[in-house]
N, C-alpha and C positions, 0 to 999 in steps of 0.2 A: 504494500500500500504506500502511496506517495506521502511524502512529508512536505510541509510548506518550507520554501526556501528561506534562508536566513535574511535575504534581502527583501522579503515580502513586507510592504508597509504594515506597521503594527496594527493600525485601525482596521485595515482590510483583513489582516490575519485573524483578528478577533471576530470580525463579521463573518468570515468564512467558517470558522470553527464553532460558531455559536450554536448551530443545530446539534452538535455532537457533545456539548458540555452537559454535565449534571446540573440539577436545578440551582444548587448553591453557587456554582461558578457562573451560571447564566445571570444571576442577580448582580454579581460583580461586573460582568461584561456589559450588562445593560446600563449600569451606572457610569461606566467608562465611556461608552458610546453616546450616552445622552448629552454629555458636555465634556469632551476631551480636554479642552483648555482649562476648565475649572478643576478637573480631576488632577491636573499637574500641581495644583496648589494645596491639595488635601494630604494630610498625613495618613499613614496606613490605617490607623484606628478609625479615622473619620470616614474613610471610604468603606470600611467594614461596617460601621454603624449605618450608613446610608443604604448599604446592600442587605442589611439585616443578617450578617454572617459573622463568624468569629474572625479575628485578625489572621489566624493561621490559614483560613480559607482564601484570603486575599493573596497570601504568599503562594499557596498552591495554584491559584489562578495564574500568577506570574510565571511560574515554572511550566505550567501546562502550555502557555503560548510562547515559551522559549526564552524567558528572562529569569535570571538567577534570583533576583530579589526585586522588591517594589521600587527601589530607587532607580534601578536600570530601566524599568518599565516607564516611570515618570519621565526620565530623560529622553527616551525614544519617542514618547508621545509629544513631549514639548518640542522636540526637533521637527516632528512631522507637522504639527499644527502651526508651527512658525513658518514652515515652507508653504503651507496651504494658504496662509494669509497673504502671501505675495502674489498669488494668482487671483485675478479679479473674478474669474468665473467660478472660483471655489465657493463664493458667497451663495450661489444658487443651488449648490448640491443639496439634494433632499428637499428642496422647496416644492411645495404643492402648487400645481397648476390649476388656477381657478377658472370657472366658466367665463369670466369677463376679462381674463388676461389677454392683452393684445398679442398678435403674432410675433412681434419682435421679442417679447418677454418669453413666450413659449420656446422660440428658437434658442434663446440664451440659456434657458434651463436645460434643454435637450443637448445642446452642443457642449455645455459644461459637464453634464453627467457622462456623455459619451467620451469626451476627452479624458476625463478622470478614469473611466473604465479602461481605456486603452493604456494609459499610464500605469495603472495598477497591474494590469495583465503583463505588460512588458517587464515590470519590476520583479514579478514573482515567478515568472516562467523559468524552469530549469533548462538551461540551454544544452546541457549534456544529454538530457532526455530527448530534446528536440532533434539534436544531431543523430542520436541513436535511431530514432524513428525514421529520419530522412535516409540513413544508411539502409535500413531494412526495406523501406518502400522502394528505394532506387533499385534494389536487387530482387524484388519480389516477383513471383510468377503472376500474381494477381493481388488486387487490394479490394476488400469488401468493406463498405461503410454502412452504418445503420444509425438511424435517428428517427424520432417521431416529431411531427409538427414542425416548428421552426428549426429544430436541430437537424431534421432531415434536409432542410434547405441549405444549411451550412455544409452538410455532407455532400449534397448535390453540387454545390459550387466547387468543392474540392475534386469531385469526380471530373467535372469539366476541365479543370486545370491539369489534372494528371493525364487525361485523355489527350490533351493538346500536346503533351511532350512524350506521348507514346507509351504510357504505362496503363496496362489493362486494369480498369477499375469500375466498380458498380456502387451506386448509392441506393439503399433500399429503405422503405418505410413501412412495409407490410410484414408482420411478424412471421407468417408461414413462409413467405419467400426468403426472409432473412435467415430463418432456421435451416431451411433446406439447403440454401447456399452455404451457410456456415458449416454444415455437416460434411460438405465436399472439399473443404479447405485442407491444406497440408502444411507441413513445416516450411514450405517455400513461400507461404502466403502471409499477408498481414490483414488483420481485421481491426477496424476503428469504430468504436461506439461513441456517439455524441449525445450528451445529455447534461443540461445545465445543473439540474439537481442531483444527478447521479443515482436517482431512485426510480427512473422509468423502467417498469418491469420488463417490457418487451426488449429494450436495449440491453439490459443486464442479461436476459436469457440468451439473446443472440451472441453477445460477446463471450459468455460462458461456454456456449456450444462451439464457437470458433476456436477458443483456447483448448477445449477438450479434443478437438480434431487435430491439434498440433500447430495451428497458426499462432503467430505472435499477436497478442491482444493489446490494443492501445485504447485508453479511455481519454476523452476530452470532456472535462467537467469543471464546474466551479467549486466542487466539494471533494477534496482529496481523501476525506474520510467518509466514503459512501459505498453502497453496494457495487456500483459500477467500477469504482477504483479498486475494490477488493477483487473484482473479476478480471482485472487487467494485469499484464506483465509490465506495462509502462503507462504512466499517467501524465498527461499535459493539463495544466490548470488554467482557468480563466477567471475573470472578475466580472461583476455586473453592478450597475448603479440604477436602481429603479426610480422612475418618476411617475407622476400621476398618469394613469391610462397605460403605463408601460411597466408591468411587473418585471421582476428580475429575469424570468424565463424569456421575455421578449427583449429586454435590454442586453441580454448576454450575447445576442447575435454578433455585435461588433467585435467583442473580444474573441469569440470563437473564430471569426474570419481572420483576425490578426494572427492567432496562433497557427491556423491552417495555412495562411499565406507565408508565414515564416518557414514552416515545414516544406511547403511547395518550393520556395526559393532555394532552400538548402538542398532539396532533391535536384533542382535544375543545375546547381553548381556541381553536383556530383556526376551529372550526366551531360556535361556541357556540350560535347560534340553531338550526341544524339538529340539533345534538346534543340540545339541550333538548327539541325537538319529538319527536325519535326516542325519547327516554326516556319521555316521556308516552305515546306510542302503544304502546310495547312493554310498559309497565306495565299498560295497559288490556287488552292482548291476553292476558296470562297471568293476570290477576286472577281470572277465573272458575274457574281450576284450583287456587286456594288454599282451604284449609279454614278 
């Protein structure tokens, strides 16, 4: 199962791990996330009182998210909130979009949330895992991808890109088709499951079946501690910032595409000659259809 990178922004790390924490640690996390700047002014016992937990629980929370003690956590959050203040669009993160908001304000909120999502995704991704996935896909006999809803659209985009550079790939969203295809995979193949939550039953089932058949199983999810991550050999993580009318599952699309784009470019680097030739051939193939 994947671990969050040491360079993952601390507030994003807390947000990502929140669904996996026990109730007492959730209360501490919620106090931290409610007002990170104020949290950096609180003593350990003050934060414990607000979260209705023992001081030892705050210390356990710090260690759970990767900090040896409370002082280290406060320093990390202070540094992160200080950087955030320098970015004007950061003001709008988490802001509700009201029915009377003008389009320019709606755009400001959306652009700010998406920009932060991409930043956080870039900061937390394990580049060694991305390189390993690129190596495997570049040499694979075939690549099967599976996702449901918006996650399938991300997988489909990756399929188009891989096809363009001559890599046999399929993106599926129907579970029977996914399972039958996964059953025929071998050790020469790669299977990629895409799910923001990491809990989509169909995606977990397909990736589990592909792994059992011998294929290398790759998960793309915002939750490295999830059933999908448990079913994978390699895990690529994403981030998401929801806004009004766009829950995290929809907002995750940009970060999914960023990670898949990174893997795609790494693959193209590894197959430079073949990729260049494929581009030339595909450009020639569609040229007659341009006005």
